N, C-alpha and C positions, 0 to 999 in steps of 0.2 A: 653764130650772132645775129644780130638783130638786122633787119632790113625794112626799106618800107618807110612810112613819110618821118620816123623819130632815128632814121638810120647814122647821122649826124649828130647825134646829142649823147653817144652811149659808146660804153665800153672799150672806148682807146685812153682809160688815163692809165697814167705809170704809178706802181706801187704805191710811189710817195707823193704823191702828187697831191696838192690843199683842196683838200676838200668843206672848207667852211665855205660857201659860197655866203654872197651879201647879204641872201635872203632867208639865210640859215636854213634852205631849204634844198641843196644840192652842194654839187657840185661846180669848181671853177674850171669851164672849158675856155681849151687853146686851139690855135687852127696850127698845124702842120707847116712846118717850114717850107719854102715851096720847092718841088724839082719834077722834074719832065715826067711824066708816065713811063716813057722809054726808057728811062733807067734803073725805075725800080722794075719794071720787067727785066731788066737785063740782069735784077740782082740773086732773082726767084730761080729756086732748082727747078729742074728743066722739066720736070712734069707739073708746074702749075702755068697758068695763064691769068696774068693779071686783067681783072675785069674793070677796074677803078675801085675808088674809097667809096667807104661806107661811115666811119665813124674817125677824127679825130682826137688826141691832148696831149698835154705836154710832153708826155714818156711814150706814148707808143700812139700808134694809129691801128684801127681795122681797114680792110680791104677784100673786095670781093674775088675771087677767083675760081679758076676752070680744073678742075684737077683731071688731066687729059689722058692719064691712065685710065682711072674709072669713071670719064665722063662724067661728072659730077661737080655741081657750081659750090664751093664752100665757105668760109668765112677765114679768112687770115686774119691772125694780130702778130705786128710787129713790134721788138722795142726799136724805139727809134736810133740811126745811126748816131749821132752824136751824144747817147748815151749808149751807147753800146760796150764801152770800156768801165762803165762803173759797177763794180762788183756787187755793193747791193743792190742796184736796181735790176743786175742781171738775176741777184740770188732771189726776189722776190718773184720776177717773170719765172724764173724756172718752179717755183713753188706753188705760182697761180697756176700754170701746166698741170706741174705734177698732181695736188688737189683735183685740178677740174676732170682731169683723165680718170682719175681712181673712183669717182663718185660716178657710179655706174647707175641712173634712177632717170625714167622718164622723166623729171620736173627739173631736171639738171642737164643742161645742152653737153650734146657729146663730141669727147677730143679728139681728133681721126690720127692728127700725125703731129711732131713738133721738128728742128732741126735750130740748125745754126749759118745765116747767108754767110758766104768769103769775108764779106766787110765784118762780120762778128757781130751782128745783131741777131737778136736772137725771136725765132717766129714760132708758132703751132696753128694749128689747122682745125676748124670745128664744122660743126652743122648751121648751117645758117637757117636763121629764123627768122620768117617775115611774118609780121602781125606790129598790134600795138600795145604800147604799156598798160600797165595795170592804174597808171596816175591816171593815163588818157582817158580809160573807162570810165575811171570814176570823176571826171571832169564832165562827160556826156553825161552821164546816168544823171547825175544832182544838176544838170543843164537841164533834166528832162521832166524833173521830179516838181510835188507840189504840196504842201503841207497834207494832203487826202493822199500821197501814197508816191510811192517812186512807179513811174510807166518806164516802157521797156523803151531804148536809148533809138534812136535813128537806126543804130549799127544793128542794132537787135540784140541786142546782150541789157538781158534785166538784171535787175537788182541780188535774188536768190541767185543766177550764174556766175556773178561777180562774187559772192561771198563762195560759193560751190568751188571758183579757182582760186581764191585766197586758201580754201581747205587745204587745195590739193598742194599750193604751197607751203603750208603748214607742213603738211604731209610729206615734203620732198627736205627740208628743214631737219624733219626729222628723224629721215633716214642721212641725210650731212653728219647729224649730230653722232648718230648712232657707229659713223666712222672715225667719231673723234674730232670731225672739221667745226670750225664755226664762220660763219658768213661777214658780220659788223659792220655790215651795211647795207641792211636791208630796209627797202625804202619804195614806193611804187615805182620809181622811175628804172628799177633797177628788176622791175618785172616784171614777164612779159605773156602775152597770148600770144600764139601763134596763129594764121590762119583758120585750121583747123581744129581748133577748141584746146591745144597743148598747152600746158600753161608751164612756166619753164623762171629760174631762179640764175637770173644773171648775174656777170661781174662779181666773182669770186676773186679781186685783184688784192683785198683787206683781207681776205680770208687767214686763218691760222688754227694749226691743230694742237689740240689739248687731249689730255685725258689719256692719252695710249703711249708708253714705251714702242712699240713695234708693230712689226704686221701682225707679229703670235697675237697679242694682245687683241687683236682688230680694227687695230688701227689703220692710217695710211704710213706705207715706208718712206722711211727719209730722213734727212738730216730733221731732227724736231725743232720748232717756232719757237723759240721762249726770249726772255731780257736776255742773255749772254750771246745771243747770235747777233755777229757784228752787222748793221746794215738795216737789220729788219725793226719791227716795231720794240721801242724800249720804255722802259715807264716812267710816266709822265706824256707821251707823247697822245694827242687826242686826235684820232681817227674815226673816220665814219660821217654822218649828216646828221647837223645835231636835233633837226626836228621830230627825228625819228629814234637816235641813239639813246640806251637808257645813262642813268647816271653814273655807275663805275666807267661808264665808255667817257665821258664827260668828265669826269674827272681823272684823265689821262691814268686810272689803277688797271695799267694792263693783268697783273695778276687777278683782278676778278672776273676777266673777260672770259666767256666760256658761255653754253648754250642757254644759261639761262639768260644771257646778254642778249639773243637773236627772238628768245620770246619775248622780250619787254618791245624790241624793235616790230615784232607781228604784231604786237598788242597796237603798238603806233599805226601801223597802217590799215590794222582793222578801223581803228579812229576815224583814221580818214578815210577809208570806205565808207563809215557812216557820218561820220559828219560834212564830209566834202573837204576838208582841210586839217592838216596836219595839227598833234596836239597842242605843239607851239608852234609861236609865230613874232616876228619881231623884222627891226629896219635891216640888220645886219647877224652875224653869225655870235657875235658876245652876249647880245641881247637874248638870242635866243638860247645859248647856252645858260644864260642866267636864269631863265626862266625854267628851264631844265632843273635844274641844279636848287631852285625856290621849290620847283613843285608842289605837291603834284598839278596834272592840268585840268583845265575846268573837266567838270564830268562830261562824257560822250553825247548822252542826252540833252543837256545844256547847253553843247555848241551846235547840233541840229536844229537847236530853238530856230521855229518859221520852217523847216522842212519837213520830212517824214518824219514822223515817229520812229524811234530807236528800239529793235522789238529790248526787250527786257534783259532776255538772256546774252544776247552781243555785247549789249552793255556789260550784262556781269563780268564775259568772258575779256573785255581790254581792261575793267578795274582789275581784275584778278590779275592777268597780266601786266600789268603796267606799276605793280606795287616797285614803291623803292627798294623795298630791303629784298634781297635776292632770295632768299629762303621761302619768302612769302608768297613767290610768281609760281606759275605752275612749274612741276616739276619738269615738264621736260616739252619739248614739242609737240609729242606725239598726244599727252594729254590734251591739248589745248585742241589740237585737231578732232580729236575725240568730239571734244567740245561742241566744235564746229559741225561737225557731220550732225552729231544729233539735233542742233538744232535745224539742219538743212534736212534730214528725216524728218521729223517733226512737220515743217514747212510744207516737205511733199507731200506726206499724208493730208498735210490740212487743203492741199489744194487738191488732191485726190479724193477727200470728203467733201469742200465744198462744192465739187463738179456733181457727187452724187447728190448732194442738197439738191442744188438747181434741178437736179430731175426730179428729185421729187414736188420740188413749188413749182414745177410746169404741170403736176396734178391738182394744185390747190384751186386755178380757177373753173375749170373742170366739176373739179366739187361742188363748189359754190353752185354753180350755173344750175347743177342737177336736185341741191337742195332748195335753190329758190323755185325751179322748173314744180319742184314736188310740193312747196307752199302754197302756189300759183295754182296747181292742180286742185288741191285740198281746198282751198279757198274758193276757187271755182263750185267745185261739188257741192259746198254747201249753201253759195248761193243759190244752185240750181234747186239742192233740198229743200229751201224755204219756202221755194213755192208749192213743195207738192205736200201730198196730204197721206196719209199713211195706207189711206183702201185704193190708192191711184195703181192702177196697174202697170204691169212693167214695162210696156210701150214708154211709158211715162217717165217710168224711175229709170230707162236703161243710161240715158244721159249723164246723172247723177254718176251711175255704177262707174263707166268710161272714165269720168274724170279718177275717181276714186283710184281705180286701178292704174291709170297714168302716175298718180301720184303716187303710188307703191312701187310701181316698176322703178319712176327717177330714185324715189329713196333708197333704193336696194340696190339702183347702178352707184349713189355714191357712197353707198355702205362698202360698197366693193372695191372702188376704188380710191375710198380713205385705205384700207386695210393697204395697198398698194403702197400709198403715200407713208402710211406706218413704216411698212418695210423697208421703202427707200428711204427713210430717215435712217433707221437704224442701220443697215447698208451703210451709209457714212460714219457713224459713229462706231460701225465695225472697223473702220480704215485708219479713224482717230478718235479714242474713247475721251477726249479732252475736249471736241470742239464744240466750242459754248453756242455757236450761231444753231447747231441740232437740238442741244441740249433745251435749248429756248426753245424751239418749236414744239419739241416732247414735252413740255412743263406745260406751257400753256395750251396743247392737248387733252393733257392729264387735265390741268385744272380745271378746265370749262366740262372733264366727263366727271368731275369729283361736286360742282357747281351744280348738273343737270341730278346727280345720285342724289344727293344730300334733300334739295326739292322734291324729288319723287320717293325720299324715305327708303332708297334701296340702299342698305346698312352694307351687304357685302360689296357690293359695286363700287360705292365712296369709301370704304377701306383700302380696297384694290388702287384706285382712283388717285386716292392722298398717299399712300407707300409710293404708288410709280413717280407723281409729283413730287415725294422729298429726295427719289431717285435721282432726277434730272434738273431739279433747281441749283441753282449757284448763286442763292441767296436774295435773288429779285420778289419770288413770292414769301420771302422770310413771315411776315406780317398777317399773310394771308395762309400760311399754314399755323401759323400761333394761333392764330383764330382772336385775338382781341380785337373788340371794336368800340362803340359809342356810343352815347343815347343822351338826345337832347328832348326835354321835356319841359313845355310853357303851359300854362296853365292859365285860367280867368276866373275867378281871381288867382294873382301871383299868391306865393306866400304858400302850395299846399305839401303839403311830407307825403316824400314819394318811399315807400316799403316797397323794398323788389324783394321779390320771390321768384326760383326758378322751377321748369316746370323739368321733372328728375319721374326716370320709370320705376313705379312701384308698382308691383303684379298686374303688369302687364298696362297701365295706366297714367298715363303725365300727369301726375300729380304737383299743386305748386310749395315749392318747399321754402320756406322764410332763410334771407342773406342773409337781410341788413337794412337798412335802411340809405338811403340816398342822399337827403337830406330835403332844403326846401325849393321847392319852384320859383326862378326857372334856373335849371340844370342845363348846362351848353356842355356838350358832349363830354360827360362823363364816364373816364373808360368800362367796357364792360362786357368780359369772356363771352366769345360764342357761342349761343342757345337762344330757345322760348324762355322770355318770360313774363310774369304776368306784376303790374306795377297800380301798387292800390296808393290811390290819392286822397286824403283826408286832409278836411280842412274845416274850420268850426263855423257850423250853420249851413254845414254843404251834404250833400248827401256822399257817401264811398264811391268813388268810381275802380270799378274796373277797367286796364287798361294795358294789353299783352299788346308786347316789342317780340322781334327777331333780330337779334343782331346776329347777322352775317360775320362769314372771313372776311374781317378787313375792312366791316362797313362801318357806316355812320347810318342810325335812323333817328333821322331829322323831324319828321313829322310837316315834311313840305307838301303841301296839296301840290296836284297838278300848277304848272306855270308859275309856281307860288317864291318866291325868291326867302322867305320867312318861316319859320315853320307855325303849324296850325295850331291855335292855343285848344287847348281840350277846356268844354265847359265846364265847371261843377256844380250841378245842379242843385238846387238850395233846396233846403231841406223842406219836405211835401210836396214839390213838383213831381215825385215818382209816387205812381201808387205802388202798393204791398208788393203788390207782385208783377212789376214796372222794372224791367230790367234796361240797362242804359248801354248800347254799344257806341263808342265814342267813335268821330270819324279817322279813318285814315286807312293804310292801305291793307291789302292784303290779298292771297294766294287764293286764286280759284281756279275749276279743271283743274285736269292734268293727270285723271285716275285712269289708267289705261282699262282697268278692269270693268269701270263702272259703267252702264249702259246710258251712252246716247253722254259721256262726260264730255264736255266742253276742254280747248287746248290749253293747258296752263297759262296765264296769264296774271299778272300783278296790275290790279285794280285797285282806285279811290273810291271808298263808300262812305257817302258824308255819314252825321251822327244820326243815329233812331232810336226809338224806343220801345221793344218787342216784352208784349206778354210772355212772363214766367212759362204759361203753361200753354197749351192748346185751348180752343176752347172747348167748355165742357159742356157734357148734354145737361146741368141744371141752369146753365149762364143759357143753350140755346132756348129751353123748354122758357124760359125768363124773356128772351127776345118775344117770341111766338104769342106768349101769353100779353106783354104791349101790346102789338099790334092789335090783339082783339080788342084789347078795352080799348083801344084809342080809336076802333070803328074801321081797321085797315083786314079783317079777317081772310078777303082774300090773298092780300100777301103773305101771310100767316100762312094758310091751306098751301099756297105754294112754296111756300118756304120750310114747308114740314119734310122732316126724312119719310121716306116712301120704305115701305115692309119689304120688298119688291125691286129689285134693280130694275128700272127703267131709262130708258129712250127716250119718252115722249114725255111731259112736262104732265099732263093729266092721266089718269086709269090707275094708278095703282095704288095701293095699300098704304094708311099713313101708319107708319109705325111706332107714334107715340098715341096715346089713348087721349079722347077729351070728355070731361063730365058735363053736367048740364047744362054749364053755364058756358059752353063750349070753350074752356080754359083747357090746356096741354099737359098731362101728366106723362109718370111711368108705365109701361105696359107689363103684363107679365112675362116672367122668362120665358120662354119658349125654345125649341130646337134650333142651336145654330145661331142663334141671336138674343142676348138679353143686353140692358141698359141699368146703368149705375149717374146719378148725378154727378159722381166726381171722375166717372170713362170722358175720354173725350167724343162728341158727339161726330156720329158718322151718318152716311148714307144723305149728303149733302151735297147737290150741286153745285158747282161755283157761282149761280144765277145767287141760288138762295144764299152764299159765304158773302157774296160781295154786297148782298140786299144787308145782312149781320155787320158788316163793317160801316154802312152808314147809315145802321138807327144807332149804331154806338157813337158812331161822332156825334149824331145828332142829340142822342140822352147825357156826353158826356162833354159838348164842346169843343173838344179835341178829334184834330183830324187823322182819326184810325182809319188803317185800309189793308188790303191784302197787301202781304211784304212780293216786294219784286225777287224773284229767283236766287240772285247774286246778294241780295241780302238778308236771306237767309241761308245763304249758305255762308257766307262771313260769319256769321251770330254762331252756324255749327262748329265752325273750323276754326275761331279766332284770325291770328295774321299769319301764321307757323305753317300753313297749307298739309294740317292733318288731314289724316282722312275718315275721321270718328271725330265725335265732340271731346273723345278721352282721349285721342289720342291715334297710334296707328294700326294700334292691334284688333284684329277681328276675329272678336269671341260672343258668343250668345250670350254671355255673362251678365253683362252689360246692358242689356236693351229688352224691353219686350218685343221680340221675334218670333217666329216660329217653331227653332229650338230650346226657346230658353227655359220650357218647363217639360218635364214629362207626362204631363196632362193633355188636356185639350190644349191649344192655343186658342188666346182668349185676349179681348182688350185688358185693360189695367186703367187703376185709379190715378190721377195726371200726379200725382205724387210716388208712382210706383218706380223701382229702377234708379235710384239716386244717383246712380253711376252716370247713367245718360244725360253728362250736363255742358254744357260747353263752357270753354273759358270766361263767358260772360256771367255764366250762371242761370242760360235759359236751360229747360229739363227737354227731355223727349224728341228730339231732333233724330234720331238714328233707329226709334222703334214708337211702337203702339198704334200711331196714325200720322199719313204722309197730312200732307198741306197744299189747299188751292192756292197758286202764287197771280199775282194782279198782271204780268206780262204774257204776251203768247207765245208759245210754243215756236221757237224756230230752231234750226240747226245751228246756227252762227250765236245766238246767245243772244240777251236783251243789250241796248243799244250804250254801248260805250264808249265815250266822247275823246279824244285827251286822257285815254288813262283814266277816263272819270263815267263810274256810272250815271244815266241821267235815268231814274225809273220810269217806269210807264203811268202818267198820269193817269190812265181810265184804258182799257179792252174796247178793239173795236163794238161796235154794235152786235153783228154777229160772227164772231171769232168760230176759228175751226177748232182749234185747240189749245187748250190753256195749260202752263206748267204747272204739275203737281211735283212735289219734293219732301223726301224724308222717307224714312223705313217705317212699317208694318208689322202688326200682331201676326201677320198671315204668309209674312214674303219672309227669304232667310236672309241672309247678313251679306250677300253682296253687292241687293236693294237698299242698303242702309248705310250705304258707305254716301259724306258730303256731296260728289259731287254728282250725284245721281240726277238725271233728269227722265220725267215723264211726260206725257200728253195726255188729254184727257177733253173730250169734247163739254163744253160748257155746262150743258142740262144731263150730263149723262152724272150719277149718283151710283157711288161704289161703299162696301162694308167697312174698308183700311182708308176712305179717303175722310179727312175733315178739315178743319181749319185751323189759322193761330191770325192774329192782327199785329200789326208795327204803327208807329206814327212817328214824322219826323220830329226830332228832338226841338220846340219851339225856343227853349231855351240855350239851341247851341246856334 
């Protein structure tokens, strides 16, 4: 029996004691009539020594006693002397003893002995249980809780441990039901947690036998307890505790009392455990009974509002167990116990999985630190390299190489640690396949890998990452996986018609295919599926503008410049503002760099490049001859001679043979073909150094009144790639069919006319950016690339007077496709001339 702090509150109730307490939550207790301890001891059997009271009620009492034969302390329950002659109380007392004795289960207190004292009092002894009631544990647990969740109570009991205790109670009741016994008064006050973790169902005073005729059928032997048994529970009697009894018990319909009744009460106990209060409350018992019969109770999740959230699985168990209709409840306490145990198993797995996940998270700071270390070392290496020249000795280059090695070591260590992180997260999932935190971590990981792979155009890696993201996502990335996005287009003037063409792969090229018309500008957040598009903007009296856009997964292309709150308007040039071979490249974002197989590619970066106009073709030999002859005609012959192509490669400004012929007037013209060198007026000019190229741009500026100059390398890269980060002007497929490169012909490689290889055309319409000839750029070659401030390109106004190396961009007729990729970068001394290097010009768009 019970002992400890709550010893005086339980287990002494007589079998028909009024159980309808005023607050509806328990039984009414009464004190025992006054007797001397000596008189009590005198009446006990000789082997027992009285050690004092444990609990008392109207019809019985429980005392602690020492069994002198076995030398152990037991709990002794006695029928009071004044009731010793009442047959119905004697019968109920004997039934309780017999039921308790024959329920051999760890969750039911063991009965040792029974007998009758000389004065007629019946007694039986049981194991003494020291501990606390489940009600005490529930009260303590909720007192320590907060809306964030349950915390361990001061006694050390946790929410999961209390639920585990409840599961064992349900299992004990399943055993009792299998023996044909129902309890009929299950409530937190009648359930005990012992000092050493044992859990016991107490107080079987209202128990009855049902379902079995005799012991041969597996039931409890002895006289049946039914409506015909005089003095026991009769039809119409209300027994139990109103706050926890089922409706059939509240109605006094004893014919329906059975295992399902205990299942309902177990559900009510679990309700109290979750909500911290009984399912029904009132100021007195009849209020509680009325609420019960009007039922059902407030859903347990609502009753727990303001406290810890109720697990959905346990709320469902409560709802099913407490259904008013008997046939709709759990078919047995065992079935109910299985569901609770299943939840506990899930919680245990979750706790173990969360511990494994914390192990994984412990790697994250070190991974981040290593990534940062690698990035910092790489940045320092680039800074050191920016001060180096290609011909510097090893000793001077070694510090940069050491920094590069440091970056590689840190990157490798981060990759290895990330592999361990992945294994740890997968280990957490092996413990709990439904662990949402682990799924979210893996989803974030694969989402980042998917973005990276798509930007790098690694289709196989992207497919794997997308599939893994779908495996692990639980809805958070649904929009991202659908790939839908939106586009905003604002023009000046407004009202331009926007025709949309989607880039699709045809014969290894990205070809714009018309999809329809989006409508007149401004267009605000118009839905558009993921992909690369070419928008054609048309308005009366304005030149058509090609405006590539990239719609990322769940992204909005809004055209906002760095630091701006509103979309940047696309200026539509008036008719006549652009020359016949002028190509308008509107302002906007683009991806540059990030091509690992390309010589000296910059790191991938999204950069805003302001609007510019680029000539469709490189400067031709005919155009360059016109420049030289204009210099001669205006008395600037020395400048013309300095700018004239040389037939031989020269590292000095003078002394080389002129590549062009001069007539008797000193004007320049085409020379005859000779081995290894031919000239045509429509071929790009070559064998010009950077100084001569810059001189041509200045002359063109003077002649036209427009600010022509050499392009910045990122301007040229954007003009070649558009905005989607493609590797080549026509897409990502590397094939010499599409450009004038060394493998493009079965014959001897050579330059060709600027109208050759029409597939070597960028999304804007610029030609020859991947082959034929390379172009001088106006910025100094630096490892870190040109100046980008706040993600916005700041084109160099002018190169230094004596620059070491200037940037050269583009593919060439004498090189392979690897050197034709748009991110490739080369450097050349300003006074060096090469047969593969020419020039093209750009200007700021004055109308933009």
